[in-house]
Steps between C-alpha positions, in 0.01 A plus 500: 500500500381152601277647770344762278325256271322309782402833662349618169317168460360521853393862449327411174321208670378728779369756249307230315360364829396851611332565167313165521382574853373839393317353203348219706368754746257664255244220541557479876510875563199605297279190468540319833698232312186413299496467121199735490384804696128551450230752577396289801765371739325163536560443128871579503679218326194436278578609147138457394374824655544819296646754518811381684875542516698205372813476714816323409841502656613753239187678381162638596229524235153651522239274334164675451330196341563164334623663179878454508546795264370741764759420768723782620848393618603801704775363725783266411873465545547812289303699763170678511330637192319804642281548191391133500433506875290814445301320230441208738381743769258668261357164393476368860325822609254456217422150626464622861796278598619722782716231655699461175525874457639530853754224433617662178530832684709330771733356236536840335576661836767238569661593168471872577269550208167684457272271303182698551325236709 
């Protein structure tokens, strides 16, 4: 009985560490470890160019312009929102932001989802 409790504690710690590593990988995996992924690779990391993806350790949000109300948070710890990703694709396509559309499509593919990109 004395060994079961430490084993459970270690297992719980490993699960938390694995979850944290997975969450931290969103920014690294999809945005080259930059806070922003823009329409032009030279501007990655520059949040001033629109549209762009805002990349955090636990979320990815599409920002079409400076208006905070228009942002589309389509990927977070809860997973991918296919409908929101599709809306981001439609908007990016309308702005001729092919690089962003391709990145959103890659994310959808990684989550085995068809987002219509």
